[in-house]
C-alpha positions in Angstrom: 0.1 0.0 -0.1 0.8 3.6 -0.5 0.3 6.5 1.9 0.3 9.4 -0.5 -2.5 8.2 -3.0 -5.3 10.3 -1.4 -3.0 13.3 -1.1 -2.1 13.1 -4.8 -5.9 13.0 -5.7 -6.6 16.2 -3.3 -3.9 18.0 -5.1 -4.9 16.9 -8.5 -8.4 17.9 -8.1 -7.5 21.3 -6.4 -5.7 22.2 -9.7 -8.7 21.0 -11.6 -6.8 18.2 -13.4 -8.4 15.0 -14.4 -6.6 11.8 -14.0 -5.8 11.8 -17.9 -4.4 15.3 -17.5 -2.0 14.2 -14.6 -1.0 11.0 -16.5 -0.2 13.0 -19.7 2.0 15.4 -17.6 3.7 12.5 -16.0 4.2 11.0 -19.5 5.8 14.3 -20.6 8.1 14.1 -17.4 9.5 10.7 -19.0 7.2 8.1 -17.0 4.9 6.0 -19.1 1.7 5.8 -16.9 -1.8 5.3 -17.9 -4.9 6.9 -16.3 -6.0 3.5 -14.9 -2.5 3.1 -13.2 -2.8 6.6 -11.7 -6.3 5.7 -10.5 -4.8 2.6 -8.7 -2.2 4.9 -7.1 -4.8 7.4 -5.8 -6.9 4.5 -4.3 -3.9 3.0 -2.7 -4.1 -0.2 -4.6 -0.8 0.1 -6.4 2.6 0.9 -4.6 4.5 4.0 -5.6 8.4 4.3 -5.8 10.1 7.3 -4.5 11.1 8.2 -8.2 7.5 8.0 -9.4 6.4 10.2 -6.4 9.1 12.8 -7.5 7.7 12.6 -11.1 4.1 13.1 -9.8 5.2 16.1 -7.6 6.9 17.8 -10.5 3.9 17.2 -12.8 1.5 18.6 -10.2 3.9 21.6 -9.7 4.5 21.0 -6.0 7.5 20.1 -3.6 7.5 16.5 -3.1 6.9 17.1 0.8 3.4 18.4 -0.3 2.4 14.6 -1.2 3.3 13.8 2.5 1.1 16.3 4.1 -1.8 14.9 6.1 -0.5 11.3 5.9 -1.4 9.3 8.9 
């Protein structure tokens, strides 16, 4: 399980991005990810590596520490 999936969803939604939008941004950062894989990450079904978390943070335009806020 991953701890940051719900926070990724919260940040993505706060920026009015769809899962497709974020997946496309991650692809532009060099990570070939599909919308369905992103959905699994957000719902904590799929684990996420440190490198993947860094890519998502860049794609969202936030510091990686932002992904770990509100993690319990």
